[in-house]
Backbone bond lengths (Angstrom), bond angles and torsions (degrees), N, CA, C in turn:
res aa  C-N    CA-C-N  psi(-1)  N-CA   C-N-CA  omega(-1)  CA-C   N-CA-C  phi
1 M - - - 1.460 - - 1.534 110.67 -
2 R 1.301 117.33 139.53 1.456 120.94 -179.51 1.518 110.36 -82.71
3 L 1.348 116.58 138.06 1.458 121.56 -177.94 1.515 109.78 -113.70
4 F 1.322 115.62 149.14 1.458 121.52 179.34 1.530 109.02 -123.52
5 S 1.312 116.03 168.76 1.446 120.56 177.54 1.522 110.71 -66.12
6 D 1.335 117.16 163.65 1.466 121.61 179.92 1.514 111.34 -53.48
7 E 1.340 116.99 -45.09 1.454 120.87 -174.94 1.526 111.13 -65.27
8 T 1.341 116.11 -41.87 1.450 119.55 -176.61 1.519 111.52 -77.12
9 A 1.346 117.50 -36.82 1.457 120.44 -176.03 1.520 111.78 -61.60
10 T 1.305 118.49 -31.12 1.462 120.53 -177.51 1.520 112.28 -66.77
11 I 1.321 118.81 -17.55 1.455 120.40 -177.19 1.514 112.74 -108.75
12 L 1.330 117.53 -1.20 1.453 120.35 -179.40 1.518 112.58 -99.75
13 R 1.326 116.91 -4.39 1.460 120.61 -178.75 1.520 110.76 -138.03
14 V 1.315 115.93 159.28 1.460 120.35 177.51 1.528 109.13 -64.96
15 W 1.310 115.94 160.27 1.465 120.19 -177.52 1.521 110.88 -60.75
16 A 1.314 116.58 -41.61 1.468 122.53 177.11 1.521 108.17 -163.21
17 N 1.318 116.29 155.48 1.467 119.76 179.14 1.517 112.18 -73.57
18 R 1.314 116.88 -30.54 1.469 121.07 178.75 1.527 108.42 -129.05
19 I 1.318 116.71 122.78 1.464 121.49 -176.00 1.521 109.78 -124.80
20 E 1.315 116.31 131.09 1.461 122.72 175.73 1.526 108.69 -122.51
21 V 1.335 116.15 148.39 1.463 121.62 -178.61 1.519 109.23 -128.02
22 E 1.322 116.25 128.59 1.458 122.31 173.87 1.527 108.00 -113.11
23 Q 1.315 116.54 130.40 1.464 121.21 -177.36 1.519 110.72 -108.18
24 A 1.313 115.36 132.63 1.462 122.12 174.99 1.519 107.04 -133.45
25 G 1.327 116.46 89.32 1.456 120.71 -175.28 1.519 110.04 69.00
26 D 1.337 115.11 -123.02 1.461 119.39 179.44 1.527 112.50 -83.91
27 E 1.323 117.07 -12.19 1.461 121.08 -174.45 1.522 111.23 -89.35
28 L 1.325 115.75 130.80 1.462 122.55 174.14 1.521 108.29 -110.55
29 V 1.312 116.84 118.98 1.462 121.80 175.56 1.521 106.91 -99.57
30 I 1.331 116.19 117.93 1.464 122.34 -171.53 1.522 108.62 -110.85
31 F 1.333 115.58 124.02 1.453 122.22 179.87 1.530 109.00 -112.12
32 G 1.323 115.98 130.34 1.459 120.81 176.96 1.509 110.79 -121.22
33 T 1.319 117.30 131.76 1.458 121.48 179.62 1.526 109.69 -132.47
34 N 1.323 114.62 151.65 1.456 122.76 173.85 1.526 107.15 -123.07
35 P 1.325 117.70 90.39 1.469 120.95 -174.43 1.521 112.37 -53.81
36 G 1.315 114.69 135.71 1.455 119.54 -179.89 1.504 113.69 68.50
37 K 1.336 116.97 21.38 1.468 122.06 -177.44 1.531 111.65 58.10
38 A 1.319 116.53 29.16 1.461 120.05 -179.40 1.519 110.48 -67.98
39 T 1.333 115.29 152.55 1.453 120.84 178.15 1.526 110.32 -69.36
40 P 1.329 119.43 131.72 1.474 120.43 174.64 1.524 110.99 -58.21
41 H 1.315 116.34 147.96 1.455 121.74 -173.92 1.532 111.62 -60.47
42 D 1.319 115.27 141.33 1.463 123.26 -177.39 1.532 110.25 -74.37
43 L 1.359 116.15 141.06 1.463 121.76 177.25 1.528 112.50 -106.28
44 L 1.326 117.86 -3.02 1.459 119.76 -176.63 1.522 111.90 -59.98
45 Q 1.347 116.23 -37.92 1.460 118.72 179.97 1.522 110.93 -64.95
46 L 1.336 116.29 -37.03 1.466 120.71 177.04 1.522 110.61 -60.91
47 F 1.346 117.19 -47.18 1.460 120.75 -179.84 1.523 110.84 -63.01
48 N 1.334 116.25 -47.10 1.457 120.96 -177.03 1.532 111.11 -62.21
49 H 1.330 116.07 -43.06 1.464 120.32 -178.88 1.523 110.85 -67.21
50 Y 1.328 117.18 -40.68 1.456 120.16 -177.96 1.525 111.89 -68.72
51 L 1.326 115.21 -30.29 1.465 119.51 -179.62 1.519 112.80 -78.56
52 F 1.334 116.86 -41.76 1.461 119.69 -165.29 1.524 115.73 -118.96
53 A 1.318 118.90 -10.87 1.465 119.56 -178.01 1.529 110.58 -67.99
54 P 1.347 117.71 146.99 1.472 119.88 174.21 1.523 110.69 -59.00
55 D 1.323 116.06 152.34 1.463 120.42 -175.47 1.521 112.31 -53.55
56 R 1.317 117.93 -41.81 1.464 120.94 -176.17 1.526 112.49 -68.00
57 E 1.336 116.99 -22.56 1.463 120.71 -177.97 1.523 112.20 -98.02
58 R 1.313 117.89 -10.43 1.462 121.12 -176.96 1.523 110.59 -72.88
59 E 1.317 116.14 145.91 1.454 121.07 177.88 1.529 110.09 -59.64
60 A 1.327 116.29 131.58 1.464 120.07 -176.93 1.521 111.89 -68.43
61 K 1.321 116.47 -36.56 1.463 121.01 -179.20 1.521 109.23 -121.00
62 G 1.338 116.06 95.08 1.453 119.82 172.93 1.522 109.58 -70.38
63 P 1.337 117.66 173.16 1.468 120.05 -179.94 1.524 113.10 -55.36
64 H 1.341 117.32 -37.18 1.466 119.82 -177.61 1.526 111.54 -66.94
65 L 1.330 117.53 -38.81 1.456 120.53 179.55 1.530 110.88 -77.61
66 E 1.304 115.95 -30.15 1.468 119.97 173.63 1.525 110.26 -63.45
67 F 1.337 116.07 -42.46 1.469 120.41 178.93 1.528 110.96 -70.14
68 A 1.326 117.11 -40.87 1.465 120.66 178.75 1.525 111.49 -62.00
69 S 1.329 116.76 -28.81 1.469 121.26 -178.24 1.521 112.70 -87.71
70 A 1.336 117.64 -7.35 1.470 121.39 -177.54 1.529 109.46 -81.33
71 K 1.311 116.19 90.68 1.468 120.35 -173.64 1.528 113.52 -89.00
72 S 1.314 117.92 -32.27 1.461 120.63 -176.20 1.530 111.04 -92.89
73 E 1.316 115.06 164.69 1.459 121.15 178.05 1.524 110.99 -61.22
74 A 1.321 116.58 -41.83 1.464 120.75 -179.28 1.526 110.85 -64.43
75 E 1.331 117.40 -38.53 1.470 120.71 179.55 1.522 111.35 -68.28
76 L 1.326 117.54 -37.06 1.466 120.58 177.98 1.526 110.52 -65.62
77 I 1.326 116.78 -42.88 1.465 120.18 179.26 1.526 110.35 -66.24
78 Q 1.324 116.80 -38.92 1.456 120.06 177.90 1.529 111.42 -63.19
79 F 1.331 116.39 -37.19 1.467 120.31 177.06 1.526 110.32 -64.13
80 I 1.320 117.15 -43.15 1.464 120.89 179.42 1.528 110.18 -64.16
81 K 1.325 117.84 -37.31 1.466 120.60 177.03 1.525 111.69 -62.76
82 K 1.303 116.67 -28.08 1.466 121.08 -179.14 1.524 111.85 -86.09
83 W 1.358 117.49 -41.83 1.463 121.04 -170.17 1.522 114.44 -113.61
84 G 1.328 118.31 -18.37 1.451 120.11 -178.76 1.516 112.68 103.18
85 P 1.349 118.19 -174.48 1.465 122.57 -177.21 1.527 111.59 -59.12
86 I 1.333 115.81 151.14 1.462 120.65 179.73 1.528 110.35 -84.32
87 T 1.326 117.71 -49.08 1.474 121.36 -178.20 1.518 112.88 -132.95
88 A 1.324 118.56 -9.55 1.467 121.21 -170.26 1.522 112.32 -71.65
89 A 1.339 115.68 142.72 1.455 121.55 172.33 1.533 109.17 -83.19
90 Y 1.334 116.46 160.06 1.458 119.66 175.40 1.528 108.52 -66.30
91 V 1.329 117.38 138.40 1.461 119.56 174.10 1.515 110.99 -110.34
92 G 1.303 116.61 -5.37 1.462 119.39 177.04 1.505 110.43 -174.75
93 E 1.323 116.39 144.51 1.460 120.87 175.82 1.519 109.01 -159.20
94 H 1.319 114.23 158.22 1.462 120.09 178.62 1.515 107.37 -125.27
95 D 1.310 117.23 124.12 1.467 119.00 -177.36 1.524 110.95 -134.59
96 W 1.302 114.49 165.17 1.444 123.04 179.51 1.519 109.07 -122.71
97 S 1.324 117.86 147.79 1.458 121.45 -179.51 1.523 110.40 -124.57
98 K 1.296 114.48 146.27 1.467 120.77 175.45 1.525 108.44 -134.64
99 K 1.287 114.58 148.79 1.460 119.49 -176.53 1.527 112.66 -82.33
100 H 1.335 117.21 -10.45 1.461 119.66 -174.07 1.524 109.54 -117.10
101 P 1.333 118.89 98.13 1.466 122.50 -178.09 1.516 113.72 -58.18
102 E 1.341 118.42 -30.75 1.453 119.30 -176.28 1.522 112.07 -69.84
103 I 1.334 117.08 -19.79 1.464 120.67 179.74 1.515 110.12 -90.70
104 N 1.340 115.49 -32.69 1.464 121.01 -173.72 1.516 111.99 -77.34
105 R 1.317 115.89 142.71 1.458 121.21 176.25 1.518 110.26 -99.55
106 G 1.324 118.79 27.23 1.449 122.70 -173.08 1.506 113.86 -76.92
107 V 1.345 115.50 -177.66 1.454 120.45 -173.35 1.514 113.31 -121.31
108 Q 1.337 118.24 -9.20 1.452 119.01 -175.48 1.525 109.97 -129.13
109 A 1.335 115.77 139.55 1.453 121.11 177.43 1.516 109.13 -119.58
110 S 1.308 117.50 128.86 1.455 121.65 179.17 1.523 109.22 -86.60
111 A 1.338 115.75 123.49 1.467 120.39 -177.85 1.522 111.30 -66.80
112 S 1.335 118.09 -28.67 1.459 120.99 -174.91 1.528 112.44 -81.88
113 S 1.328 117.74 -43.12 1.457 120.78 -174.16 1.515 113.98 -104.52
114 G 1.324 116.95 -16.63 1.451 119.87 -177.63 1.513 113.23 78.48
115 E 1.336 117.46 3.75 1.445 121.45 -179.43 1.523 110.47 -78.58
116 V 1.305 115.69 151.90 1.457 122.10 175.15 1.515 108.20 -114.85
117 R 1.313 117.10 132.48 1.457 121.92 -176.27 1.528 109.97 -112.60
118 T 1.317 115.35 134.57 1.452 120.63 172.93 1.519 108.00 -113.06
119 T 1.308 117.65 115.60 1.452 121.20 -177.88 1.515 109.61 -86.35
120 E 1.311 116.71 116.99 1.456 121.01 179.25 1.521 111.06 -82.24
121 S 1.334 116.56 -38.09 1.459 119.47 -179.28 1.515 110.17 -148.24
122 K 1.316 115.84 152.40 1.454 121.18 178.04 1.520 108.72 -150.08
123 K 1.317 115.34 167.00 1.461 120.83 -173.74 1.517 109.21 -146.65
124 A 1.323 116.18 144.16 1.464 121.45 175.72 1.517 108.22 -144.64
125 V 1.312 115.81 154.05 1.469 121.58 178.35 1.520 107.83 -123.16
126 E 1.318 115.65 129.77 1.465 121.17 -175.71 1.516 110.59 -135.59
127 S 1.322 115.25 149.03 1.461 121.52 177.35 1.521 109.51 -87.85
128 L 1.325 116.26 125.98 1.466 119.82 178.01 1.519 110.18 -65.21
129 R 1.324 117.44 -35.03 1.461 120.52 177.15 1.525 110.79 -61.88
130 R 1.317 116.93 -40.60 1.468 121.25 178.04 1.527 110.55 -65.94
131 V 1.323 116.29 -39.79 1.469 120.33 178.83 1.522 110.24 -60.86
132 R 1.349 116.83 -40.62 1.469 120.56 178.27 1.531 110.83 -61.71
133 K 1.332 116.72 -40.53 1.469 120.09 -179.92 1.526 111.01 -64.27
134 V 1.334 116.23 -43.11 1.459 120.05 179.90 1.529 110.11 -66.54
135 Q 1.337 116.38 -40.16 1.475 119.55 178.06 1.517 111.03 -60.40
136 A 1.326 116.94 -38.28 1.466 120.31 179.04 1.524 111.17 -63.66
137 V 1.334 117.56 -36.36 1.468 121.23 178.02 1.525 110.55 -66.60
138 I 1.335 116.75 -46.61 1.468 120.66 -179.10 1.526 110.23 -63.82
139 A 1.331 117.14 -41.76 1.467 120.82 179.54 1.528 110.82 -64.43
140 A 1.339 116.89 -40.94 1.465 120.34 179.15 1.525 111.15 -66.09
141 A 1.344 116.88 -37.48 1.467 120.30 177.66 1.525 110.82 -66.79
142 A 1.335 117.40 -42.20 1.473 120.97 177.94 1.524 110.37 -62.45
143 S 1.333 116.63 -40.27 1.466 120.94 178.90 1.527 111.08 -65.25
144 L 1.334 116.63 -37.31 1.466 120.47 179.86 1.533 111.08 -68.60
145 I 1.347 116.60 -39.66 1.474 119.47 175.59 1.527 109.44 -62.91
146 K 1.318 117.20 -41.81 1.466 121.56 178.70 1.528 111.04 -58.28
147 I 1.325 116.31 -49.13 1.461 120.87 -176.66 1.527 111.53 -68.26
148 S 1.334 116.92 -33.59 1.471 119.93 -177.41 1.523 112.62 -64.94
149 H 1.332 118.39 -19.24 1.462 121.98 -179.56 1.527 113.03 -101.52
150 E 1.308 117.55 -1.50 1.461 120.08 -179.18 1.524 110.37 -80.37
151 K 1.305 115.88 140.55 1.457 121.32 178.90 1.529 110.25 -82.84
152 N 1.331 115.27 147.82 1.467 122.27 176.32 1.534 112.32 55.24
153 R 1.320 115.64 36.15 1.469 119.62 179.33 1.527 109.24 -77.51
154 A 1.290 117.45 141.38 1.466 122.12 179.10 1.529 109.69 -74.60
155 P 1.328 118.79 141.00 1.471 120.96 177.68 1.524 112.37 -55.25
156 E 1.354 116.22 -34.29 1.463 119.39 179.27 1.525 111.31 -63.60
157 T 1.334 116.45 -31.89 1.460 120.12 179.27 1.525 110.82 -67.69
158 I 1.346 116.42 -45.14 1.464 120.04 177.98 1.521 110.45 -64.57
159 L 1.324 116.93 -44.20 1.455 120.62 -179.00 1.523 110.73 -62.21
160 G 1.330 116.90 -38.31 1.461 120.53 177.79 1.514 112.11 -64.71
161 A 1.345 116.61 -40.01 1.466 120.54 178.39 1.525 111.01 -67.82
162 M 1.340 116.50 -38.58 1.465 119.94 176.62 1.524 110.65 -64.51
163 S 1.315 116.54 -40.69 1.474 120.88 178.12 1.518 111.01 -62.16
164 Q 1.337 116.43 -38.62 1.463 120.20 179.53 1.523 111.40 -64.73
165 L 1.342 117.06 -40.83 1.458 120.18 178.59 1.522 111.06 -66.19
166 V 1.325 117.30 -45.30 1.471 120.11 179.53 1.529 110.64 -63.87
167 S 1.323 117.21 -40.65 1.459 121.01 178.13 1.528 111.16 -61.88
168 S 1.338 116.44 -40.44 1.471 120.78 178.48 1.523 111.05 -65.02
169 L 1.341 116.84 -39.27 1.465 120.71 177.40 1.528 111.20 -66.38
170 Q 1.324 116.97 -37.72 1.467 120.20 177.27 1.522 111.25 -63.54
171 E 1.334 116.15 -41.53 1.464 120.56 177.71 1.525 110.41 -63.48
172 E 1.330 117.08 -43.02 1.466 120.95 178.96 1.522 110.30 -65.62
173 W 1.341 118.12 -40.08 1.468 121.03 178.67 1.530 110.47 -61.96
174 R 1.331 116.32 -44.34 1.468 119.65 179.54 1.531 111.11 -64.45
175 E 1.328 116.45 -40.90 1.469 120.23 179.82 1.518 111.46 -64.13
176 F 1.329 116.36 -43.25 1.463 119.92 -179.36 1.519 111.42 -65.12
177 H 1.334 116.68 -47.24 1.468 119.27 -176.20 1.518 112.54 -75.14
178 A 1.310 118.32 -20.68 1.467 120.40 175.03 1.523 111.22 -69.85
179 T 1.329 116.60 -28.48 1.461 120.88 -177.73 1.516 113.59 -104.45
180 S 1.349 117.91 -17.90 1.463 120.06 -172.74 1.520 114.01 -116.62
181 G 1.326 117.94 -11.21 1.457 118.87 -177.57 1.513 111.59 97.62
182 P 1.343 118.46 153.43 1.467 121.80 -173.13 1.511 115.27 -69.83
183 N 1.341 118.51 -23.12 1.463 119.49 -173.67 1.530 113.62 -109.21
184 E 1.318 116.74 2.97 1.458 119.73 -178.17 1.518 110.53 -90.62
185 I 1.321 116.38 136.06 1.461 121.98 176.47 1.525 108.38 -103.84
186 S 1.288 116.60 127.75 1.453 121.04 -178.60 1.516 111.15 -63.84
187 P 1.343 119.03 126.39 1.458 120.40 -178.87 1.514 113.28 -73.82
188 G 1.339 118.20 -19.08 1.448 119.88 -176.44 1.510 114.11 -117.41
189 C 1.304 117.55 0.54 1.464 119.73 -175.44 1.516 109.70 -148.83
190 E 1.306 117.37 100.52 1.456 121.62 -179.52 1.526 112.19 -75.61
191 L 1.319 118.68 -1.73 1.460 119.74 176.75 1.521 111.03 -65.91
192 G 1.326 117.10 -20.42 1.458 120.58 178.54 1.514 113.30 -85.55
193 S 1.313 118.24 5.93 1.454 122.23 -177.55 1.527 110.85 -75.78
194 S 1.327 115.50 132.96 1.466 120.01 176.11 1.524 110.98 -66.56
195 G 1.341 116.91 -33.66 1.459 120.48 179.73 1.518 112.13 -62.34
196 L 1.330 117.22 -40.59 1.464 120.73 177.79 1.521 110.50 -63.33
197 L 1.317 116.73 -45.02 1.462 120.05 -178.71 1.529 111.21 -63.09
198 V 1.334 117.33 -42.45 1.470 120.97 179.20 1.522 110.80 -62.77
199 D 1.335 116.74 -44.68 1.472 120.56 179.26 1.530 111.00 -59.51
200 C 1.319 115.95 -45.91 1.466 119.83 -177.19 1.526 111.79 -68.85
201 E 1.327 117.26 -37.43 1.462 119.98 177.91 1.530 111.09 -66.04
202 M 1.330 116.83 -36.05 1.464 119.69 178.00 1.533 111.25 -66.81
203 I 1.335 116.82 -43.11 1.470 120.31 178.55 1.529 110.00 -64.77
204 H 1.307 116.85 -41.02 1.466 121.07 178.29 1.527 110.82 -63.41
205 G 1.338 116.14 -40.07 1.467 120.12 177.27 1.518 111.69 -63.13
206 D 1.336 116.95 -40.80 1.474 120.67 176.85 1.527 110.56 -61.19
207 A 1.333 116.74 -40.42 1.464 120.70 179.88 1.527 111.12 -64.15
208 K 1.321 116.70 -41.00 1.467 119.54 179.56 1.524 111.76 -66.99
209 R 1.339 116.60 -39.26 1.461 119.62 177.80 1.530 111.36 -67.83
210 K 1.316 116.06 -38.59 1.463 120.02 178.35 1.519 111.01 -65.11
211 R 1.317 116.03 -40.00 1.457 119.72 178.42 1.522 110.66 -66.91
212 A 1.312 117.27 -38.80 1.465 120.81 -178.99 1.520 111.70 -67.73
213 S 1.339 117.58 -31.23 1.466 120.45 -179.06 1.519 112.64 -72.82
214 R 1.353 116.53 -25.37 1.469 124.01 178.90 1.528 113.30 61.00
215 K 1.332 118.13 12.69 1.465 120.02 178.74 1.531 110.65 -75.72
216 D 1.324 115.83 -42.36 1.458 120.95 179.88 1.522 107.82 -139.32
217 P 1.321 117.49 94.77 1.464 120.03 -174.53 1.519 114.64 -72.83
218 D 1.343 118.88 -6.96 1.458 121.11 -178.28 1.532 109.63 -75.86
219 L 1.320 115.88 114.21 1.458 121.30 -176.96 1.524 111.96 -105.47
220 T 1.331 118.03 14.15 1.462 121.25 -174.51 1.520 112.34 -59.42
221 E 1.333 116.92 -43.47 1.463 119.80 -177.52 1.520 111.36 -64.34
222 L 1.339 117.02 -43.09 1.466 119.83 178.19 1.520 111.02 -68.46
223 C 1.316 116.38 -32.91 1.457 120.73 175.64 1.526 110.00 -59.46
224 R 1.312 116.99 -45.64 1.466 121.44 -179.96 1.523 111.02 -72.77
225 D 1.338 117.84 -31.38 1.472 120.42 173.83 1.521 110.26 -58.20
226 L 1.323 115.93 -41.70 1.463 121.06 -179.18 1.527 110.65 -64.69
227 L 1.321 116.79 -43.45 1.461 120.85 178.58 1.531 111.18 -65.59
228 C 1.341 116.46 -38.95 1.462 120.43 177.79 1.531 111.19 -63.21
229 A 1.319 116.76 -41.75 1.465 120.45 178.69 1.521 110.80 -59.89
230 L 1.325 116.08 -36.41 1.464 120.77 -179.66 1.526 111.54 -69.77
231 V 1.332 117.54 -54.36 1.461 119.72 -174.12 1.520 112.40 -73.77
232 N 1.344 117.88 -21.58 1.464 120.00 178.80 1.521 112.35 -66.23
233 R 1.317 117.92 -16.43 1.463 121.41 176.21 1.527 111.17 -74.66
234 F 1.321 116.69 -7.71 1.454 121.18 -178.01 1.527 108.99 -129.05
235 P 1.336 118.20 75.84 1.474 121.48 -175.41 1.527 111.80 -68.66
236 D 1.317 115.05 158.13 1.463 121.61 179.60 1.526 111.06 -85.88
237 H 1.334 115.44 161.07 1.457 123.27 164.56 1.520 107.63 -106.65
238 L 1.325 116.94 155.86 1.455 121.72 172.96 1.520 108.79 -113.38
239 I 1.335 116.22 133.49 1.456 120.49 176.62 1.528 108.28 -131.44
240 S 1.317 115.84 157.99 1.459 121.47 178.84 1.525 109.22 -97.26
241 T 1.331 117.08 128.99 1.460 123.23 178.21 1.526 109.25 -128.25
242 K 1.329 116.86 178.07 1.460 121.14 178.12 1.523 111.02 -63.53
243 Q 1.344 116.04 -28.26 1.462 120.22 179.66 1.528 112.66 -85.11
244 G 1.326 117.07 -3.22 1.458 121.30 -177.61 1.515 111.07 118.96
245 V 1.307 117.40 -163.46 1.463 121.94 179.47 1.524 109.37 -78.98
246 L 1.322 115.84 130.21 1.464 121.31 -173.99 1.527 109.98 -126.20
247 P 1.338 118.82 129.86 1.465 119.84 173.22 1.525 110.06 -77.34
248 V 1.311 115.88 139.31 1.469 121.93 178.20 1.525 108.16 -135.46
249 P 1.328 118.46 161.64 1.470 120.22 -179.43 1.521 112.00 -63.94
250 A 1.318 115.56 146.73 1.456 120.42 174.09 1.522 109.32 -67.75
251 A 1.334 115.82 154.82 1.456 120.80 -177.50 1.517 111.01 -65.17
252 G 1.322 116.00 146.50 1.459 122.10 176.32 1.511 109.18 -158.82
253 H 1.320 117.07 168.83 1.459 119.86 -178.58 1.515 112.17 -71.75
254 G 1.304 117.92 -32.54 1.450 121.61 -179.39 1.509 111.61 -121.83
255 V 1.346 115.86 -163.00 1.465 120.31 -177.08 1.521 112.46 -90.68
256 L 1.321 118.81 3.41 1.463 120.53 -179.74 1.534 112.45 -56.05
257 P 1.352 120.20 -43.14 1.468 118.72 176.32 1.531 112.97 -58.72
258 L 1.333 117.01 -34.36 1.469 120.47 176.66 1.526 111.10 -65.23
259 L 1.331 116.79 -42.43 1.464 120.87 179.88 1.526 110.63 -64.39
260 M 1.334 116.69 -41.72 1.456 120.53 178.97 1.525 111.65 -68.97
261 F 1.321 116.79 -33.93 1.468 121.08 176.12 1.534 110.04 -60.07
262 M 1.328 116.85 -43.67 1.467 120.87 179.35 1.528 110.81 -65.04
263 L 1.330 117.32 -43.08 1.467 120.48 177.18 1.525 111.00 -61.19
264 R 1.330 115.76 -40.49 1.469 120.46 179.28 1.536 110.47 -59.62
265 Q 1.338 116.81 -44.68 1.466 119.85 -179.12 1.528 111.19 -65.07
266 D 1.329 117.72 -38.29 1.464 120.44 176.97 1.528 110.67 -62.75
267 L 1.333 115.64 -40.77 1.459 120.68 -178.31 1.526 110.89 -68.24
268 I 1.323 117.26 -45.54 1.461 121.52 -178.41 1.524 110.95 -65.43
269 S 1.323 116.61 -42.61 1.467 121.23 -174.43 1.521 113.25 -84.69
270 G 1.321 117.55 -3.48 1.458 120.37 179.41 1.517 113.30 66.31
271 R 1.335 117.41 32.68 1.460 120.59 -179.78 1.526 110.61 -74.08
272 R 1.300 114.92 145.33 1.459 120.81 -178.86 1.526 109.65 -91.84
273 I 1.318 115.55 127.67 1.462 122.01 174.21 1.521 107.43 -103.78
274 I 1.327 116.02 132.87 1.464 120.82 178.08 1.521 109.05 -125.18
275 I 1.314 115.70 172.43 1.463 122.00 175.74 1.517 108.14 -114.09
276 C 1.320 116.37 128.21 1.464 121.63 -179.24 1.531 109.47 -59.92
277 E 1.325 116.26 127.28 1.457 121.13 -178.72 1.529 112.10 -69.95
278 K 1.337 117.32 -14.71 1.466 120.64 -178.14 1.523 112.08 -94.64
279 C 1.358 116.88 -53.69 1.468 120.21 -174.01 1.525 113.44 -105.57
280 G 1.342 118.34 -14.11 1.459 120.89 178.41 1.516 114.74 84.02
281 D 1.339 118.52 7.82 1.462 121.57 178.36 1.524 110.78 -79.34
282 Y 1.346 115.15 154.96 1.461 120.87 173.40 1.531 109.13 -79.53
283 L 1.331 116.64 144.79 1.454 121.31 174.03 1.524 109.68 -157.21
284 L 1.333 115.84 160.83 1.456 121.15 175.12 1.520 109.43 -78.95
285 Q 1.318 116.22 137.59 1.459 120.21 173.82 1.526 107.50 -83.73
286 R 1.323 116.34 108.55 1.463 121.12 -174.45 1.524 113.16 -93.69
287 R 1.319 116.92 -14.71 1.457 120.35 177.18 1.523 108.65 -147.30
288 H 1.313 116.98 154.68 1.459 121.78 -177.39 1.524 110.46 -61.23
289 G 1.322 115.24 132.98 1.451 120.61 177.37 1.516 114.70 86.38
290 E 1.333 117.76 -2.60 1.466 120.08 179.22 1.526 109.96 -65.31
291 R 1.337 116.07 132.43 1.466 120.23 -175.54 1.519 113.49 -130.10
292 A 1.313 118.24 -3.32 1.460 120.29 -176.74 1.516 110.11 -144.99
293 C 1.320 116.74 157.13 1.451 121.50 177.29 1.535 109.24 -74.13
294 P 1.328 118.06 162.23 1.462 120.58 -174.98 1.522 114.33 -54.79
295 S 1.333 117.94 -36.43 1.462 120.63 -177.83 1.524 112.76 -76.17
296 C 1.323 117.50 -14.26 1.470 120.83 -176.22 1.528 113.57 -111.15
297 K 1.326 117.36 -10.50 1.469 118.80 -169.91 1.529 112.68 -64.33
298 D 1.349 118.04 -36.57 1.467 119.37 -179.96 1.522 111.01 -67.47
299 A 1.348 116.57 -42.40 1.458 119.92 179.29 1.521 111.01 -65.73
300 L 1.350 117.10 -37.90 1.456 120.54 179.08 1.530 110.34 -68.35
301 R 1.326 116.12 -39.47 1.467 119.54 178.10 1.528 110.66 -62.07
302 A 1.348 116.58 -42.10 1.462 121.07 178.78 1.527 110.75 -64.58
303 K 1.333 116.92 -40.03 1.456 120.93 179.98 1.524 111.01 -64.81
304 R 1.328 116.16 -44.23 1.464 119.50 -179.23 1.527 111.08 -68.16
305 Y 1.337 117.49 -35.09 1.474 120.65 176.07 1.526 110.34 -63.64
306 Y 1.356 115.07 -41.70 1.465 119.17 179.80 1.530 110.97 -63.31
307 E 1.341 115.69 -40.59 1.461 119.01 -179.68 1.531 111.60 -64.37
308 R 1.351 116.90 -36.10 1.462 120.34 179.36 1.529 112.08 -73.97
309 K 1.325 115.86 -37.95 1.476 120.55 -173.47 1.529 112.01 -110.08
310 R 1.312 116.44 26.09 1.460 119.73 -171.62 1.527 113.01 -56.83
311 K 1.328 117.71 -49.06 1.457 120.69 -177.02 1.526 111.26 -62.59
312 K 1.320 116.60 -42.77 1.460 120.73 -179.49 1.526 111.02 -65.64
313 I 1.340 117.16 -41.98 1.465 121.20 -179.68 1.522 110.52 -65.49
314 L 1.339 117.05 -43.23 1.465 120.26 -179.95 1.527 111.10 -65.44
315 R 1.318 115.79 -36.41 1.473 119.48 178.57 1.527 110.55 -65.24
316 R 1.316 117.58 -41.81 1.459 121.27 178.40 1.525 111.29 -64.77
317 R 1.346 116.25 -42.71 1.465 119.92 178.77 1.526 111.45 -62.08
318 K 1.321 115.96 -41.27 1.458 120.30 179.02 1.516 110.67 -63.01
319 E 1.331 117.11 -40.61 1.458 121.49 179.30 1.522 111.01 -65.62
320 K 1.344 117.04 -40.87 1.459 120.48 178.61 1.521 111.29 -64.37
321 R 1.329 118.09 -40.17 1.468 120.86 177.18 1.519 111.00 -64.07
322 R 1.325 116.24 -38.82 1.459 119.68 179.30 1.518 111.32 -64.23
323 L 1.338 116.29 -41.15 1.455 120.21 179.15 1.519 111.74 -66.98
324 R 1.345 117.18 -40.09 1.459 120.21 178.31 1.521 110.92 -63.94
325 T 1.340 116.53 -38.77 1.465 120.53 179.14 1.519 110.67 -63.33
326 K 1.322 117.60 -42.59 1.463 121.40 178.96 1.526 110.79 -64.29
327 T 1.347 115.79 -41.29 1.463 120.00 -179.12 1.519 111.26 -63.88
328 K 1.335 118.02 -43.76 1.458 121.77 178.10 1.516 112.10 -64.49
329 G 1.338 116.36 -31.00 1.465 120.43 -179.08 1.525 112.36 -82.31
330 G 1.328 118.37 3.61 1.452 121.67 178.43 1.489 113.28 84.93
331 L 1.283 119.14 11.80 1.457 121.94 -179.98 1.518 110.30 -102.59
332 E 1.280 116.18 139.46 1.458 120.17 176.43 1.541 109.10 -79.21
333 P 1.305 117.95 137.06 1.461 119.17 177.20 1.513 110.78 -65.93
334 S 1.305 115.40 140.40 1.454 120.50 179.99 1.499 110.46 -69.20
335 K 1.357 115.46 142.53 1.469 120.42 179.47 1.496 110.57 -98.91
């Protein structure tokens, strides 16, 4: 098995194979275990597939769009149970070390000692209120990417989406500094950075001035400037694989770098993000005319068919009820 440095290994595998969440008010206590000291599941295939798979074969809802679509408290907790903490650092873990890497099934190699560690269990504590703020930022970014690819979009629509993203960042900045102090920089979440907020507010201000001047109402470039400022806070790492050199998310305490990595790839590749007309979730448009996620497309197709053929369907139903009534009354239906 190939081993990576501590920093890189944390981003190539899931946080834990089994994750449980206990809620106590606003506090989420997250427990991760790897039964039998098993290696946490590999994420390299996810990165490789998301980068290079044909549009029709790519997953419609990557982790970032799954998180952006998690609007309720229960959905956010369910996401954490699947992927792990969003921004929280580990507050406790128990691990075992062995001197012989070839025997160990672990996931991390220490460059200094040569030891390999297999983490059996770990723990993190996260604020649900903070998770909501981060989700609002990711959702606003997904919405901005969606709008930036729409044809004949009104400048007011783009400006409104940009305002929503900046507002979400302001809320996240206030939440972070209310709990961490004015001069502390979050080690696992650059969304709390004052520099990011200043950059985004300046770009948003330029967009408002440009719109007010009415000389050039196209705000697409400034829209993408805003998205670039956001994802640039989460740079990629490059690693060598059998398929060649592959970009992967930079290390972080939670899965936020992974979510930003996915947004970055959508932005670079010009992928279209849409909203499912049935359930309202975000998803990638993998084929022309796609309007619903895979689990909703049949129901949406049935609904649209009913809307087109409503009068004919109602007439048939009425006729069937009439025939059933005659049959129950002992009368033969007329031929």
